[in-house]
A tleap script that builds the chain and sets N, CA, C and O, in Angstrom:
source leaprc.protein.ff14SB
mol = sequence {
  NGLN GLY ILE ASP ILE ARG HIE ASP LYS ASP
  ARG LYS VAL ARG ARG LYS GLU PRO LYS SER
  GLN ASP ILE TYR LEU ARG LEU LEU VAL LYS
  LEU TYR ARG PHE LEU ALA ARG ARG THR ASN
  ALA PRO PHE ASN ARG VAL VAL LEU LYS ARG
  LEU PHE MET SER ARG SER ASN ARG PRO PRO
  LEU ALA LEU SER ARG LEU VAL CYS ALA LEU
  ARG VAL THR ARG GLY ALA ARG SER ARG ILE
  LEU ARG ALA GLY GLY SER ILE LEU THR PHE
  ASP GLN LEU ALA MET ALA THR PRO LYS GLY
  LYS GLY THR VAL LEU LEU SER CGLY
}
set mol.1.N position { -34.580 -17.143 -32.557 }
set mol.1.CA position { -33.316 -16.875 -32.304 }
set mol.1.C position { -33.046 -15.360 -31.611 }
set mol.1.O position { -33.550 -14.257 -31.827 }
set mol.2.N position { -31.724 -15.967 -30.416 }
set mol.2.CA position { -31.165 -14.748 -30.198 }
set mol.2.C position { -30.150 -14.225 -30.278 }
set mol.2.O position { -29.637 -14.770 -31.255 }
set mol.3.N position { -29.317 -13.346 -29.825 }
set mol.3.CA position { -28.540 -12.296 -30.079 }
set mol.3.C position { -27.312 -13.270 -28.859 }
set mol.3.O position { -27.760 -13.708 -27.800 }
set mol.4.N position { -26.190 -13.422 -29.147 }
set mol.4.CA position { -25.072 -13.620 -28.867 }
set mol.4.C position { -24.612 -12.491 -27.562 }
set mol.4.O position { -24.427 -11.381 -28.059 }
set mol.5.N position { -24.449 -12.493 -26.466 }
set mol.5.CA position { -24.277 -11.864 -25.472 }
set mol.5.C position { -22.146 -12.594 -25.265 }
set mol.5.O position { -21.713 -13.726 -25.049 }
set mol.6.N position { -21.381 -11.147 -25.492 }
set mol.6.CA position { -20.273 -11.160 -25.232 }
set mol.6.C position { -20.102 -11.021 -23.670 }
set mol.6.O position { -20.480 -10.029 -23.046 }
set mol.7.N position { -19.316 -12.438 -22.943 }
set mol.7.CA position { -19.370 -12.036 -21.615 }
set mol.7.C position { -17.939 -12.192 -21.356 }
set mol.7.O position { -17.615 -12.837 -20.358 }
set mol.8.N position { -16.857 -11.595 -22.260 }
set mol.8.CA position { -15.665 -11.773 -22.014 }
set mol.8.C position { -15.214 -10.859 -21.119 }
set mol.8.O position { -14.328 -11.327 -20.403 }
set mol.9.N position { -15.629 -9.183 -20.784 }
set mol.9.CA position { -15.441 -8.771 -20.469 }
set mol.9.C position { -16.114 -8.496 -19.146 }
set mol.9.O position { -15.967 -7.432 -18.544 }
set mol.10.N position { -17.007 -9.700 -18.633 }
set mol.10.CA position { -18.088 -9.743 -17.642 }
set mol.10.C position { -17.168 -9.974 -16.182 }
set mol.10.O position { -17.776 -9.730 -15.140 }
set mol.11.N position { -15.612 -10.471 -16.063 }
set mol.11.CA position { -14.851 -10.542 -15.116 }
set mol.11.C position { -14.053 -9.916 -14.406 }
set mol.11.O position { -12.933 -9.828 -14.909 }
set mol.12.N position { -14.229 -9.261 -13.058 }
set mol.12.CA position { -13.311 -8.313 -12.658 }
set mol.12.C position { -12.113 -8.929 -12.643 }
set mol.12.O position { -12.009 -10.122 -12.357 }
set mol.13.N position { -10.979 -8.080 -12.985 }
set mol.13.CA position { -9.765 -8.699 -12.946 }
set mol.13.C position { -8.777 -7.547 -12.135 }
set mol.13.O position { -8.287 -6.497 -12.550 }
set mol.14.N position { -8.702 -8.270 -10.688 }
set mol.14.CA position { -7.692 -7.609 -9.906 }
set mol.14.C position { -6.269 -8.295 -9.056 }
set mol.14.O position { -6.550 -9.383 -8.554 }
set mol.15.N position { -4.925 -7.884 -8.834 }
set mol.15.CA position { -4.052 -8.937 -8.830 }
set mol.15.C position { -4.531 -9.271 -7.458 }
set mol.15.O position { -5.094 -8.553 -6.631 }
set mol.16.N position { -4.152 -10.623 -7.401 }
set mol.16.CA position { -4.083 -11.399 -5.396 }
set mol.16.C position { -3.424 -11.640 -5.128 }
set mol.16.O position { -3.462 -12.735 -4.568 }
set mol.17.N position { -1.607 -10.679 -5.238 }
set mol.17.CA position { -0.505 -11.216 -4.805 }
set mol.17.C position { 0.378 -10.125 -5.909 }
set mol.17.O position { 0.279 -10.077 -7.135 }
set mol.18.N position { 1.179 -9.367 -5.077 }
set mol.18.CA position { 2.263 -8.930 -5.949 }
set mol.18.C position { 3.282 -9.406 -6.699 }
set mol.18.O position { 4.100 -10.143 -6.149 }
set mol.19.N position { 3.456 -9.012 -8.374 }
set mol.19.CA position { 4.116 -9.563 -9.923 }
set mol.19.C position { 5.844 -9.843 -9.123 }
set mol.19.O position { 6.673 -10.716 -9.377 }
set mol.20.N position { 5.886 -8.841 -8.230 }
set mol.20.CA position { 7.608 -8.797 -7.303 }
set mol.20.C position { 7.845 -9.568 -6.525 }
set mol.20.O position { 7.197 -9.901 -5.532 }
set mol.21.N position { 9.057 -10.020 -7.012 }
set mol.21.CA position { 9.704 -11.271 -6.403 }
set mol.21.C position { 10.041 -10.865 -5.248 }
set mol.21.O position { 10.192 -11.762 -4.418 }
set mol.22.N position { 10.276 -9.422 -4.778 }
set mol.22.CA position { 11.408 -8.792 -3.508 }
set mol.22.C position { 10.335 -9.878 -2.175 }
set mol.22.O position { 9.139 -9.999 -1.913 }
set mol.23.N position { 11.254 -10.289 -1.811 }
set mol.23.CA position { 10.622 -10.978 -0.099 }
set mol.23.C position { 10.573 -10.213 0.848 }
set mol.23.O position { 10.018 -10.606 1.874 }
set mol.24.N position { 11.203 -8.743 0.783 }
set mol.24.CA position { 10.597 -7.578 2.284 }
set mol.24.C position { 9.523 -7.501 1.635 }
set mol.24.O position { 8.623 -7.938 2.352 }
set mol.25.N position { 8.939 -7.005 0.144 }
set mol.25.CA position { 7.666 -6.651 -0.421 }
set mol.25.C position { 6.593 -7.988 0.126 }
set mol.25.O position { 5.510 -7.798 0.678 }
set mol.26.N position { 7.079 -9.085 -0.121 }
set mol.26.CA position { 6.303 -10.387 0.897 }
set mol.26.C position { 6.040 -10.412 1.457 }
set mol.26.O position { 4.831 -10.630 1.533 }
set mol.27.N position { 6.543 -10.288 2.204 }
set mol.27.CA position { 6.432 -10.225 4.075 }
set mol.27.C position { 5.733 -9.098 4.379 }
set mol.27.O position { 4.952 -9.270 5.314 }
set mol.28.N position { 5.749 -7.452 3.676 }
set mol.28.CA position { 5.184 -6.882 4.001 }
set mol.28.C position { 3.340 -7.240 3.005 }
set mol.28.O position { 2.401 -6.561 3.421 }
set mol.29.N position { 3.214 -7.659 2.514 }
set mol.29.CA position { 2.181 -8.663 2.042 }
set mol.29.C position { 1.482 -9.618 3.110 }
set mol.29.O position { 0.363 -9.267 3.484 }
set mol.30.N position { 1.955 -10.644 3.574 }
set mol.30.CA position { 1.799 -11.077 4.466 }
set mol.30.C position { 1.053 -10.706 5.625 }
set mol.30.O position { 0.054 -11.077 6.242 }
set mol.31.N position { 2.193 -9.568 5.690 }
set mol.31.CA position { 1.376 -9.084 7.466 }
set mol.31.C position { 0.150 -8.185 7.182 }
set mol.31.O position { -0.642 -7.946 8.094 }
set mol.32.N position { -0.022 -7.694 5.975 }
set mol.32.CA position { -1.209 -6.751 6.060 }
set mol.32.C position { -2.178 -7.437 5.367 }
set mol.32.O position { -3.302 -6.955 5.224 }
set mol.33.N position { -1.854 -8.560 4.902 }
set mol.33.CA position { -2.924 -9.888 4.794 }
set mol.33.C position { -3.879 -10.199 6.182 }
set mol.33.O position { -5.094 -10.142 6.372 }
set mol.34.N position { -2.777 -10.538 7.012 }
set mol.34.CA position { -3.233 -11.354 8.100 }
set mol.34.C position { -4.241 -10.084 9.173 }
set mol.34.O position { -5.297 -10.337 9.753 }
set mol.35.N position { -3.403 -8.578 9.161 }
set mol.35.CA position { -3.987 -7.455 10.062 }
set mol.35.C position { -5.416 -6.845 8.900 }
set mol.35.O position { -6.217 -6.066 9.416 }
set mol.36.N position { -5.599 -7.181 7.643 }
set mol.36.CA position { -6.759 -6.673 7.360 }
set mol.36.C position { -8.067 -8.101 7.383 }
set mol.36.O position { -9.240 -7.865 7.093 }
set mol.37.N position { -7.673 -9.246 7.700 }
set mol.37.CA position { -8.583 -10.682 7.997 }
set mol.37.C position { -8.888 -10.486 9.455 }
set mol.37.O position { -10.047 -10.640 9.839 }
set mol.38.N position { -7.616 -10.050 10.572 }
set mol.38.CA position { -8.392 -9.814 12.101 }
set mol.38.C position { -8.768 -8.351 12.505 }
set mol.38.O position { -8.871 -7.967 13.670 }
set mol.39.N position { -8.913 -7.769 11.658 }
set mol.39.CA position { -9.040 -6.510 12.324 }
set mol.39.C position { -10.301 -5.961 11.279 }
set mol.39.O position { -10.254 -6.415 10.136 }
set mol.40.N position { -11.272 -5.141 11.564 }
set mol.40.CA position { -11.851 -4.745 10.652 }
set mol.40.C position { -12.039 -3.378 10.115 }
set mol.40.O position { -13.065 -2.850 9.687 }
set mol.41.N position { -10.840 -2.918 10.227 }
set mol.41.CA position { -10.298 -1.486 10.015 }
set mol.41.C position { -9.910 -1.542 8.115 }
set mol.41.O position { -9.068 -2.290 7.616 }
set mol.42.N position { -10.534 -0.828 7.565 }
set mol.42.CA position { -10.366 -0.443 6.477 }
set mol.42.C position { -9.124 -0.235 5.871 }
set mol.42.O position { -8.853 -0.769 4.795 }
set mol.43.N position { -8.308 0.531 6.496 }
set mol.43.CA position { -7.049 0.981 6.148 }
set mol.43.C position { -6.059 -0.095 5.662 }
set mol.43.O position { -5.330 0.031 4.678 }
set mol.44.N position { -6.131 -1.305 6.575 }
set mol.44.CA position { -5.173 -2.340 6.312 }
set mol.44.C position { -5.514 -2.949 5.084 }
set mol.44.O position { -4.587 -3.225 4.323 }
set mol.45.N position { -7.253 -3.340 4.584 }
set mol.45.CA position { -7.144 -3.597 3.571 }
set mol.45.C position { -7.249 -2.525 2.246 }
set mol.45.O position { -7.933 -2.900 1.293 }
set mol.46.N position { -6.448 -0.938 2.165 }
set mol.46.CA position { -6.476 -0.647 1.330 }
set mol.46.C position { -4.853 -0.775 1.129 }
set mol.46.O position { -4.342 -1.005 0.033 }
set mol.47.N position { -4.113 -0.592 2.351 }
set mol.47.CA position { -2.768 -0.836 2.348 }
set mol.47.C position { -2.137 -2.198 1.153 }
set mol.47.O position { -1.357 -2.269 0.204 }
set mol.48.N position { -2.970 -3.036 1.864 }
set mol.48.CA position { -2.745 -4.567 1.168 }
set mol.48.C position { -3.159 -4.046 -0.296 }
set mol.48.O position { -2.292 -4.115 -1.168 }
set mol.49.N position { -4.290 -3.583 -0.591 }
set mol.49.CA position { -4.512 -3.340 -2.458 }
set mol.49.C position { -3.381 -2.252 -2.882 }
set mol.49.O position { -3.121 -2.050 -4.068 }
set mol.50.N position { -2.737 -1.577 -1.837 }
set mol.50.CA position { -1.670 -0.891 -2.738 }
set mol.50.C position { -0.063 -1.555 -2.922 }
set mol.50.O position { 0.825 -1.244 -3.715 }
set mol.51.N position { -0.094 -2.440 -2.002 }
set mol.51.CA position { 0.938 -3.127 -1.904 }
set mol.51.C position { 1.035 -4.054 -3.357 }
set mol.51.O position { 2.075 -4.057 -4.015 }
set mol.52.N position { -0.009 -4.729 -3.713 }
set mol.52.CA position { 0.236 -5.255 -4.675 }
set mol.52.C position { 0.217 -4.411 -6.425 }
set mol.52.O position { 0.376 -4.833 -7.570 }
set mol.53.N position { -0.054 -3.109 -5.840 }
set mol.53.CA position { -0.094 -2.275 -7.469 }
set mol.53.C position { 1.446 -2.520 -8.038 }
set mol.53.O position { 2.441 -2.989 -7.485 }
set mol.54.N position { 1.202 -1.963 -9.486 }
set mol.54.CA position { 2.815 -2.231 -10.398 }
set mol.54.C position { 3.295 -0.835 -10.051 }
set mol.54.O position { 2.666 0.091 -9.539 }
set mol.55.N position { 4.547 -0.901 -10.449 }
set mol.55.CA position { 5.548 0.486 -9.783 }
set mol.55.C position { 4.852 1.509 -10.451 }
set mol.55.O position { 4.544 2.319 -9.578 }
set mol.56.N position { 4.515 1.828 -11.356 }
set mol.56.CA position { 3.993 2.676 -12.724 }
set mol.56.C position { 2.252 3.220 -12.104 }
set mol.56.O position { 1.561 4.198 -12.390 }
set mol.57.N position { 2.087 2.312 -11.371 }
set mol.57.CA position { 0.301 2.766 -10.534 }
set mol.57.C position { 0.735 3.024 -9.643 }
set mol.57.O position { 0.474 4.210 -9.442 }
set mol.58.N position { 1.658 2.387 -8.400 }
set mol.58.CA position { 1.995 3.157 -7.279 }
set mol.58.C position { 1.700 4.872 -6.711 }
set mol.58.O position { 2.691 5.127 -6.028 }
set mol.59.N position { 1.044 5.744 -6.715 }
set mol.59.CA position { 0.983 7.335 -5.958 }
set mol.59.C position { 1.956 7.854 -5.845 }
set mol.59.O position { 2.696 7.413 -4.966 }
set mol.60.N position { 2.324 8.765 -6.479 }
set mol.60.CA position { 3.738 9.709 -5.633 }
set mol.60.C position { 3.111 10.717 -4.580 }
set mol.60.O position { 2.077 11.350 -4.793 }
set mol.61.N position { 3.818 10.782 -3.486 }
set mol.61.CA position { 3.144 11.665 -2.440 }
set mol.61.C position { 4.011 12.942 -2.195 }
set mol.61.O position { 5.230 12.973 -2.357 }
set mol.62.N position { 3.118 14.155 -1.723 }
set mol.62.CA position { 3.989 14.849 -1.111 }
set mol.62.C position { 4.710 14.805 0.239 }
set mol.62.O position { 4.229 14.539 1.340 }
set mol.63.N position { 6.503 15.259 -0.225 }
set mol.63.CA position { 7.104 14.889 1.380 }
set mol.63.C position { 6.446 15.408 2.455 }
set mol.63.O position { 6.246 14.974 3.589 }
set mol.64.N position { 6.051 16.737 1.716 }
set mol.64.CA position { 5.232 17.518 3.424 }
set mol.64.C position { 4.732 16.812 4.469 }
set mol.64.O position { 4.849 16.859 5.694 }
set mol.65.N position { 3.553 15.475 2.886 }
set mol.65.CA position { 3.019 14.679 4.292 }
set mol.65.C position { 3.450 13.474 4.567 }
set mol.65.O position { 2.941 12.752 5.423 }
set mol.66.N position { 4.661 13.101 3.680 }
set mol.66.CA position { 5.240 11.863 3.672 }
set mol.66.C position { 5.990 11.037 5.604 }
set mol.66.O position { 6.853 11.518 6.338 }
set mol.67.N position { 5.087 9.611 5.796 }
set mol.67.CA position { 5.544 9.444 6.974 }
set mol.67.C position { 6.246 7.837 6.815 }
set mol.67.O position { 7.293 7.456 7.339 }
set mol.68.N position { 5.379 7.097 5.982 }
set mol.68.CA position { 5.654 5.684 5.809 }
set mol.68.C position { 6.263 5.315 4.617 }
set mol.68.O position { 6.626 4.287 5.189 }
set mol.69.N position { 6.608 5.216 3.768 }
set mol.69.CA position { 6.921 4.566 2.468 }
set mol.69.C position { 7.975 3.193 2.572 }
set mol.69.O position { 8.708 2.916 3.521 }
set mol.70.N position { 7.784 2.347 1.142 }
set mol.70.CA position { 8.660 1.308 0.868 }
set mol.70.C position { 9.747 1.438 0.708 }
set mol.70.O position { 10.455 0.436 0.807 }
set mol.71.N position { 10.552 3.160 0.287 }
set mol.71.CA position { 11.366 3.468 0.485 }
set mol.71.C position { 11.916 4.587 -0.178 }
set mol.71.O position { 11.868 4.528 -1.407 }
set mol.72.N position { 12.467 5.668 0.365 }
set mol.72.CA position { 12.421 6.480 0.659 }
set mol.72.C position { 14.098 7.162 0.181 }
set mol.72.O position { 15.063 6.732 0.813 }
set mol.73.N position { 14.336 8.207 -0.933 }
set mol.73.CA position { 15.848 8.323 -1.410 }
set mol.73.C position { 16.633 9.091 -0.811 }
set mol.73.O position { 16.095 9.931 -0.090 }
set mol.74.N position { 17.662 9.086 -0.864 }
set mol.74.CA position { 18.851 10.080 0.226 }
set mol.74.C position { 18.102 11.381 0.387 }
set mol.74.O position { 17.549 11.577 1.469 }
set mol.75.N position { 18.014 12.366 -0.642 }
set mol.75.CA position { 17.588 13.318 -0.969 }
set mol.75.C position { 16.356 13.858 -0.186 }
set mol.75.O position { 16.472 15.000 0.259 }
set mol.76.N position { 15.159 13.173 0.047 }
set mol.76.CA position { 14.157 13.128 0.331 }
set mol.76.C position { 13.825 12.583 1.979 }
set mol.76.O position { 12.812 12.723 2.665 }
set mol.77.N position { 15.307 11.826 2.307 }
set mol.77.CA position { 14.968 11.658 3.616 }
set mol.77.C position { 15.913 12.692 4.376 }
set mol.77.O position { 15.679 12.902 5.566 }
set mol.78.N position { 16.725 13.196 3.892 }
set mol.78.CA position { 17.131 14.706 4.516 }
set mol.78.C position { 16.448 15.968 4.551 }
set mol.78.O position { 16.618 16.863 5.379 }
set mol.79.N position { 15.543 15.955 3.430 }
set mol.79.CA position { 14.105 17.078 3.931 }
set mol.79.C position { 13.404 16.672 4.930 }
set mol.79.O position { 12.982 17.470 5.767 }
set mol.80.N position { 13.245 15.761 4.976 }
set mol.80.CA position { 12.008 15.477 5.769 }
set mol.80.C position { 12.309 15.172 7.207 }
set mol.80.O position { 11.456 15.169 8.095 }
set mol.81.N position { 13.710 14.891 7.389 }
set mol.81.CA position { 13.820 14.830 8.486 }
set mol.81.C position { 14.901 16.730 8.639 }
set mol.81.O position { 15.111 17.014 9.818 }
set mol.82.N position { 15.096 17.100 8.280 }
set mol.82.CA position { 15.517 18.690 8.162 }
set mol.82.C position { 14.306 19.481 8.436 }
set mol.82.O position { 14.443 20.537 9.054 }
set mol.83.N position { 12.916 19.030 7.980 }
set mol.83.CA position { 11.929 19.681 8.611 }
set mol.83.C position { 11.424 19.063 9.943 }
set mol.83.O position { 10.356 19.593 10.248 }
set mol.84.N position { 11.686 18.443 10.539 }
set mol.84.CA position { 11.093 17.645 11.613 }
set mol.84.C position { 10.429 16.515 12.015 }
set mol.84.O position { 9.969 16.219 13.118 }
set mol.85.N position { 10.448 15.498 10.221 }
set mol.85.CA position { 9.813 14.791 10.205 }
set mol.85.C position { 10.216 13.257 10.976 }
set mol.85.O position { 11.062 13.323 11.868 }
set mol.86.N position { 9.708 12.084 10.692 }
set mol.86.CA position { 9.789 10.870 10.807 }
set mol.86.C position { 9.594 9.944 9.653 }
set mol.86.O position { 8.528 10.027 9.043 }
set mol.87.N position { 10.747 8.819 9.164 }
set mol.87.CA position { 10.323 8.116 8.628 }
set mol.87.C position { 9.592 6.949 9.113 }
set mol.87.O position { 9.686 6.880 10.339 }
set mol.88.N position { 9.047 6.210 8.715 }
set mol.88.CA position { 8.582 4.714 8.817 }
set mol.88.C position { 8.699 4.000 7.682 }
set mol.88.O position { 8.712 4.291 6.486 }
set mol.89.N position { 8.807 2.697 8.495 }
set mol.89.CA position { 8.779 1.737 7.006 }
set mol.89.C position { 6.958 1.318 7.616 }
set mol.89.O position { 6.270 1.695 8.565 }
set mol.90.N position { 6.753 0.325 6.413 }
set mol.90.CA position { 5.211 -0.349 6.506 }
set mol.90.C position { 5.020 -1.155 8.275 }
set mol.90.O position { 4.186 -0.994 9.166 }
set mol.91.N position { 6.271 -2.046 8.143 }
set mol.91.CA position { 5.815 -3.012 9.406 }
set mol.91.C position { 6.105 -2.297 10.847 }
set mol.91.O position { 5.701 -2.722 11.929 }
set mol.92.N position { 6.913 -1.088 10.630 }
set mol.92.CA position { 6.788 -0.019 11.696 }
set mol.92.C position { 5.769 0.301 11.933 }
set mol.92.O position { 5.346 0.241 13.088 }
set mol.93.N position { 5.147 0.681 11.071 }
set mol.93.CA position { 3.608 1.392 10.944 }
set mol.93.C position { 2.741 0.342 11.324 }
set mol.93.O position { 1.790 0.624 12.053 }
set mol.94.N position { 2.942 -1.017 10.886 }
set mol.94.CA position { 2.164 -1.850 11.878 }
set mol.94.C position { 1.962 -2.100 12.949 }
set mol.94.O position { 0.836 -2.131 13.446 }
set mol.95.N position { 3.264 -2.387 13.671 }
set mol.95.CA position { 3.523 -2.371 14.746 }
set mol.95.C position { 2.980 -0.941 16.014 }
set mol.95.O position { 2.542 -1.095 17.154 }
set mol.96.N position { 3.215 0.284 15.302 }
set mol.96.CA position { 2.887 1.290 15.862 }
set mol.96.C position { 1.186 1.469 15.866 }
set mol.96.O position { 0.656 1.804 16.926 }
set mol.97.N position { 0.450 1.267 14.803 }
set mol.97.CA position { -1.006 1.355 14.951 }
set mol.97.C position { -1.573 0.165 13.782 }
set mol.97.O position { -1.797 0.134 12.572 }
set mol.98.N position { -1.637 -0.654 14.814 }
set mol.98.CA position { -1.713 -1.725 13.755 }
set mol.98.C position { -3.664 -1.421 12.889 }
set mol.98.O position { -3.877 -1.921 11.784 }
set mol.99.N position { -4.704 -0.662 13.555 }
set mol.99.CA position { -5.556 -0.462 13.009 }
set mol.99.C position { -5.462 0.765 12.075 }
set mol.99.O position { -6.413 1.242 11.455 }
set mol.100.N position { -4.363 1.151 12.059 }
set mol.100.CA position { -3.901 2.704 11.457 }
set mol.100.C position { -4.654 3.879 11.878 }
set mol.100.O position { -4.788 4.833 11.112 }
set mol.101.N position { -5.123 3.870 12.980 }
set mol.101.CA position { -5.655 5.261 13.366 }
set mol.101.C position { -4.719 5.996 13.764 }
set mol.101.O position { -3.622 5.673 14.221 }
set mol.102.N position { -5.238 7.168 13.554 }
set mol.102.CA position { -4.568 8.634 13.398 }
set mol.102.C position { -3.788 8.793 12.022 }
set mol.102.O position { -2.963 9.692 11.861 }
set mol.103.N position { -4.100 7.869 11.050 }
set mol.103.CA position { -3.133 7.569 9.808 }
set mol.103.C position { -3.873 8.326 8.975 }
set mol.103.O position { -5.073 8.059 9.044 }
set mol.104.N position { -3.475 9.500 7.920 }
set mol.104.CA position { -4.193 9.182 6.548 }
set mol.104.C position { -3.478 8.599 5.503 }
set mol.104.O position { -2.287 8.825 5.290 }
set mol.105.N position { -4.199 7.834 4.831 }
set mol.105.CA position { -3.795 7.800 2.964 }
set mol.105.C position { -3.733 8.570 2.107 }
set mol.105.O position { -4.789 9.041 1.684 }
set mol.106.N position { -2.298 9.036 1.458 }
set mol.106.CA position { -2.891 9.459 0.776 }
set mol.106.C position { -2.179 9.067 -0.494 }
set mol.106.O position { -1.381 8.139 -0.364 }
set mol.107.N position { -2.318 9.616 -1.761 }
set mol.107.CA position { -2.325 8.926 -3.305 }
set mol.107.C position { -2.398 10.176 -4.050 }
set mol.107.O position { -3.200 11.100 -3.913 }
set mol.108.N position { -1.368 10.039 -4.911 }
set mol.108.CA position { -1.925 11.231 -5.936 }
set mol.108.C position { -1.053 12.424 -5.615 }
set mol.108.O position { -1.215 13.487 -6.214 }
savepdb mol mol.pdb
quit
């Protein structure tokens, strides 16, 4: 006789799509899925993975480094523009640098 081994924790569980029904987020997912598949840049795979994250797990960023975001508050927008920065959305970033060259992904 042997020991019964529990296999209920063997499977890796990760999101395959965002839980949100927001059509703009889903369009971004469609765009970055294409870029992750067609380019060999790991940048696009990481962005795609982060688009799937829940809002509580999506990490906040320091404003001094912020360039691209899903949404920006009015106060943050004024502080970034006053400091001479520029704000991009993810689709604008994909058009500017499809492979993510010269960009740094920040989290935490």
